[in-house]
C-alpha positions in Angstrom: -15.4 58.1 18.8 -16.1 54.6 18.3 -15.9 53.4 22.0 -18.1 56.4 22.8 -20.6 54.9 20.1 -20.4 51.7 21.5 -20.7 53.0 25.1 -24.1 55.0 24.0 -25.4 51.7 22.3 -24.5 49.6 25.4 -26.7 52.1 27.6 -29.3 52.3 25.1 -30.1 48.6 25.1 -29.4 47.9 28.5 -32.2 50.4 29.8 -34.2 49.3 27.0 -33.7 45.6 28.2 -33.8 46.1 31.8 -36.2 48.9 32.0 -38.5 48.0 28.7 -38.6 44.2 28.3 -38.0 43.0 32.0 -39.8 45.1 33.8 -43.2 43.9 33.4 -41.6 40.6 34.3 -39.9 41.5 37.4 -43.1 43.8 38.6 -45.4 41.0 37.7 -43.3 38.0 39.6 -41.3 40.0 42.1 -43.2 43.1 42.9 -41.9 46.7 42.4 -39.6 46.7 45.1 -37.3 43.7 46.1 -36.6 43.3 50.1 -33.9 41.0 49.3 -31.7 39.6 46.8 -33.5 37.0 44.6 -31.6 35.2 41.9 -33.8 35.4 39.1 -33.8 39.1 39.2 -30.0 39.3 39.0 -29.6 36.6 36.2 -31.9 38.7 34.0 -30.0 42.2 34.9 -26.8 40.1 33.9 -28.3 39.0 30.8 -29.1 42.5 30.3 -25.8 43.8 30.7 -24.3 41.2 28.5 -26.7 41.6 25.9 -26.1 45.2 25.8 -22.4 45.3 25.9 -22.2 42.7 23.2 -23.8 45.0 20.9 -21.7 48.0 22.4 -18.5 46.2 21.6 -19.9 45.1 18.3 -20.9 48.6 17.3 -17.5 50.2 18.6 -15.4 47.2 16.8 -17.0 48.1 13.6 -17.0 51.7 13.7 -12.9 52.1 15.0 -10.5 53.1 12.3 -7.9 50.8 13.6 -7.3 48.1 16.3 -11.2 46.8 15.9 -11.4 44.7 18.7 -9.6 46.9 21.3 -12.1 49.4 20.7 -15.0 46.9 21.4 -13.5 45.6 24.4 -12.7 49.1 25.6 -16.5 49.9 26.0 -16.7 47.8 29.6 -13.7 49.7 31.1 -14.6 53.0 29.7 -18.4 52.8 31.1 -17.4 51.5 34.8 -14.7 54.6 35.0 -17.5 57.0 33.6 -19.7 55.6 36.4 -17.4 55.7 39.0 -16.5 59.4 38.0 -20.3 60.3 37.8 -20.7 58.9 41.2 -17.7 61.1 42.7 -18.8 64.0 41.3 -22.1 63.6 42.4 -21.1 62.9 45.9 -22.6 59.5 46.1 -19.0 57.9 46.8 -16.9 55.4 44.8 -19.3 52.7 44.5 -22.4 53.7 46.1 -24.5 50.5 47.5 -21.6 48.1 47.5 -21.4 47.5 51.1 -20.3 44.0 51.5 -18.4 41.2 50.3 -21.3 39.8 48.3 -21.8 43.1 46.5 -18.7 43.5 45.4 -18.5 40.0 44.3 -21.6 41.0 42.1 -20.1 44.3 40.9 -16.9 41.6 39.7 -19.6 39.3 38.0 -21.0 41.7 36.3 -17.6 43.5 35.0 -16.4 39.8 33.9 -19.9 38.9 31.9 -19.9 42.3 30.4 -16.3 42.1 29.5 -16.7 38.6 27.9 -19.8 39.6 26.1 -17.9 42.9 24.7 -15.1 40.9 23.6 -17.3 38.2 21.7 -19.1 41.5 20.2 -15.9 42.8 19.3 -14.9 40.0 17.5 -17.8 39.8 15.6 -17.7 43.4 14.7 -14.4 43.2 13.5 -15.4 40.2 11.3 -18.2 41.9 9.8 -16.2 45.0 9.0 -13.8 42.6 7.6 -16.5 40.9 5.1 -17.8 44.4 4.3 -14.5 45.5 3.1 -14.0 42.8 1.2 -17.6 43.0 -0.6 -16.7 46.6 -1.3 -13.4 45.7 -2.9 -15.1 42.9 -5.2 -17.6 45.7 -6.0 -15.1 48.4 -7.5 
């Protein structure tokens, strides 16, 4: 349940940042359709992934009944596996659009950055949970 909450939060924030906040910037400076891989849009998308998985990991860690950090970190592999399964069910293949070494390397970069951000977020969620429990015990 906690990982699902973190996954939904990460998805919502990722879409909001990539499509809501960065979309005008990408449209204005780079046009609606990119003709080739440009560095800046990829950096912005890596930032959006890190931002969303940070908060997704923090939410999953905070909501977890136990092993808070583990639940926060699990948001990234669950999202990756869910994406693979959804692509296979829809008949698009294992990793659609990944047809070279550079694309596979980019997938690895996104996974590493997202995993690191989720770990930092999970640590923050665990700390926040411990603090809130300490405050709640003092009030009683």
